[in-house]
Structure formats: structure tokens, C-alpha cells
C-alpha positions in Angstrom: 37.3 1.9 46.3 38.5 -0.3 43.2 38.2 0.6 39.6 35.5 -2.1 39.8 33.3 -0.1 42.1 33.9 3.3 40.3 32.4 1.0 37.3 29.4 -0.2 39.0 28.2 3.4 40.6 28.7 4.8 37.1 26.4 2.9 35.6 24.7 2.7 38.2 24.2 6.3 37.4 24.0 5.9 34.2 21.2 3.9 34.1 19.5 6.0 36.9 19.8 8.8 34.5 18.2 6.9 31.2 15.3 6.1 33.7 14.8 9.7 34.4 14.8 10.8 31.2 12.7 8.0 29.7 10.4 9.1 32.6 10.5 12.7 31.9 10.0 11.8 28.1 6.4 10.4 29.1 5.2 13.1 31.6 6.0 15.5 28.5 4.6 13.6 26.0 1.3 12.8 28.5 1.2 16.5 29.1 1.2 17.1 25.3 -1.6 14.9 24.5 -3.8 16.1 27.5 -3.3 19.7 26.2 -4.3 19.1 22.6 -4.6 22.7 20.8 -7.7 23.1 18.9 -7.4 22.9 14.8 -9.6 23.0 11.9 -10.3 21.5 8.6 -12.7 23.7 6.9 -13.8 22.2 3.4 -15.7 24.3 0.9 -16.9 22.0 -1.0 -16.6 22.4 -4.9 -20.6 21.8 -7.0 -18.7 21.6 -10.1 -17.5 18.6 -12.4 -13.9 17.6 -11.9 -11.4 13.4 -11.6 -13.9 13.5 -8.2 -16.8 15.7 -8.9 -20.0 15.1 -9.9 -23.9 16.4 -9.6 -24.8 12.4 -8.7 -22.2 11.7 -6.4 -24.4 7.9 -6.2 -23.0 7.4 -9.8 -19.4 7.4 -8.9 -17.6 4.3 -7.2 -16.5 4.8 -3.8 -13.0 4.9 -5.0 -13.6 8.0 -7.2 -14.8 10.0 -4.3 -12.7 12.4 -3.3 -10.8 11.1 -0.3 -11.5 13.2 2.8 -10.0 10.3 4.9 -6.5 10.4 3.2 -6.9 14.5 3.3 -7.5 14.9 7.0 -4.5 12.3 7.7 -2.4 14.4 5.3 -3.2 17.7 7.8 -2.4 15.8 10.6 1.1 15.1 8.9 1.5 18.4 8.2 0.8 19.1 12.2 3.1 16.6 13.3 6.1 18.7 11.2 4.6 21.9 11.8 4.3 21.9 15.4 6.7 19.2 16.9 6.4 19.8 20.6 2.4 20.2 20.3 -0.7 18.4 21.2 -3.5 19.0 18.3 -7.2 17.6 18.1 -8.4 18.1 14.3 -12.0 19.1 13.8 -13.1 18.6 10.2 -16.5 20.5 8.6 -17.7 20.0 5.0 -19.6 23.0 3.7 -21.9 22.3 1.0 -24.0 24.7 -1.2 -26.4 22.0 -2.5 -27.7 21.8 -6.0 -31.4 20.4 -7.0 -31.4 16.9 -7.0 -27.7 16.4 -5.7 -26.9 13.5 -3.5 -25.1 14.2 -0.4 -25.6 11.1 1.2 -22.0 10.4 1.1 -20.8 13.2 3.1 -23.8 12.6 5.4 -22.6 8.8 5.9 -18.8 11.1 6.8 -20.3 13.3 9.3 -21.5 10.7 11.3 -18.3 9.6 12.5 -15.9 11.0 15.0 -14.3 14.6 14.0 -16.8 15.4 11.0 -19.4 17.4 10.9 -21.9 18.9 7.1 -23.1 22.2 6.7 -25.0 22.5 3.6 -27.9 24.9 2.2 -29.6 24.9 -1.1 -28.0 26.1 -4.2 -30.0 29.2 -5.2 -28.8 31.7 -8.0 -25.5 32.7 -7.8 -25.4 31.9 -4.0 -22.3 31.1 -2.0 -21.1 29.7 1.0 -18.2 31.9 1.8 -20.0 33.9 4.3 -21.3 31.1 6.1 -17.5 29.6 6.1 -16.4 32.9 7.8 -19.6 33.2 10.4 -18.6 29.9 11.4 -14.8 30.5 12.2 -15.4 33.2 14.0 -18.2 31.4 15.8 -15.6 28.8 16.5 -12.9 31.0 17.7 -15.1 32.8 20.1 -15.1 29.3 22.1 -12.0 27.8 21.2 -8.6 29.8 20.8 -7.6 27.7 17.9 -3.8 27.1 17.1 -4.0 26.3 13.0 -6.9 26.2 10.1 -6.6 24.5 6.7 -9.5 26.7 4.4 -9.4 23.6 1.8 -11.9 25.2 -1.8 -12.0 25.9 -5.0 -11.0 29.3 -6.3 -9.9 30.6 -3.0 -9.3 34.3 -3.9 -12.3 35.0 -1.5 -10.5 33.3 1.4 -7.6 34.8 1.4 -9.0 38.3 3.4 -9.9 35.4 6.1 -6.6 33.8 6.0 -4.8 37.2 6.8 -6.8 38.0 9.5 -6.6 34.5 10.9 -2.8 35.2 10.8 -2.9 38.6 12.0 -4.3 36.6 15.2 -1.3 34.3 15.5 -3.5 31.3 14.3 -1.6 29.6 11.5 -3.4 29.2 8.4 -2.8 26.8 5.4 -5.0 27.7 1.8 -5.4 24.0 -0.4 -6.9 24.5 -3.9 -8.9 21.8 -5.3 -8.6 22.2 -9.4 -5.0 23.5 -10.7 -7.2 25.9 -13.2 -8.0 27.7 -10.0 -4.5 27.7 -8.6 -3.3 30.4 -10.3 -5.9 32.7 -9.8 -5.4 32.5 -6.1 -2.0 32.8 -5.6 -2.2 35.9 -8.0 -5.1 37.0 -5.7 -3.6 37.0 -2.7 -1.4 38.9 -0.5 2.6 38.8 -2.6 4.0 37.9 0.8 1.5 35.6 2.5 2.5 34.4 5.9 0.5 31.2 5.1 1.4 28.4 2.5 -1.2 27.8 -0.2 -1.2 24.1 -2.3 -2.5 22.6 -4.7 -4.5 19.9 -3.1 -3.0 16.9 -5.2 0.8 18.3 -4.2 -0.2 18.7 -0.6 -1.4 15.1 -0.8 0.6 13.5 -3.0 -1.5 12.5 -5.9 
């Protein structure tokens, strides 16, 4: 066979390998897409005033409300970077210990959209919602072996034990703290060598 024939044969084999590689990558991507790992974004919504929070949410322009959708988008970026070869499905839930006359219409509308839900109960005395969060996570894990859980809140010291337990069960965890003034106390309360990431939420979101 002449040189020209050998060249054509090599080109044909190279094109065939390239086609097979593309087919394999498409099949692999399709498999990852259809085998999505469940992930949770769990938000312990603060009821104190801040740049974004107030007792009367209706008085705040929409642009000043906390950007929940942006937070979820940042969590998706984090998941893609941490688990580049795994597909995922992120479900988001907001827990609100609702004060009297506190308007949660914004959250109700958000929960009407896909992948968002809202759990609320009345604020009575020093009532807290941490126990409800733990119960929800336990109930969720009974049916869905989550790959990763984001725990978002104000003072996250009470979430440290939850995070430690989840990590011991081979579930990835990320803690996100809403306010700078509680970030330091959160870090001090956690184990010195945590096996999960802890961020100030503004740093995490690039704000």
C-alpha cells in the first residue's frame, strides 16, 4: 500500500476514535445526569435586623431582600467544583421561626417555585427551630442518601454536632454563617479540625 493510502487509513482511524470518544463522553454525561445525587440547602432564617433582614419584609424593596436564588446558584457552583464527575439535584428549604406580625409573603412566593419549600412556626418566647431542622434532615435521610448538605444560619454553634454526625456518615457538609459578628463565635465553637468547610456567607457568594 502506498504512503497516501496509509495516510488515509490513519485519518479514518483517528476520526473513528474521535467519534467513539465523543459518544463515550455523551453517554457518561447522560449517565451522570440521570443518576443525580440528592443535595440539600437548609436555611435557618434569621429573625434579627441586618442589611437584608427586618421584621417587616414588605417595606424592603425586592433588590434589598436576601438573594436566595443567588445563594442556591453559588451552592450549585460549589457542588460542580467539589464533585466534578457526579450529577446532583439541589433541594432548598427555608426554616422560619416567625415573629408576630412578621410578613413572610416573600418566602411563600419563593416556595411556590421549583426546588424550594418553606417550614415556619410561630416564635413563642425563646423558641428555636434547630430541633426542627435536625428532625427534618433525619427524616429526609431515611429515604434519600444525600451527597451534600449546606447548613445556613445565624449563630451556627448548634449546627456543629449535626455537621459532625453527617460527615461521620460520609455526607459532605458546608456551613454558611449569615452575619460577621457571629462568624467568629461559630468557628470557635466548632471542633478545631473540622472535616467540612465553614464560610461567611458574603465570602461564599462573592458579595
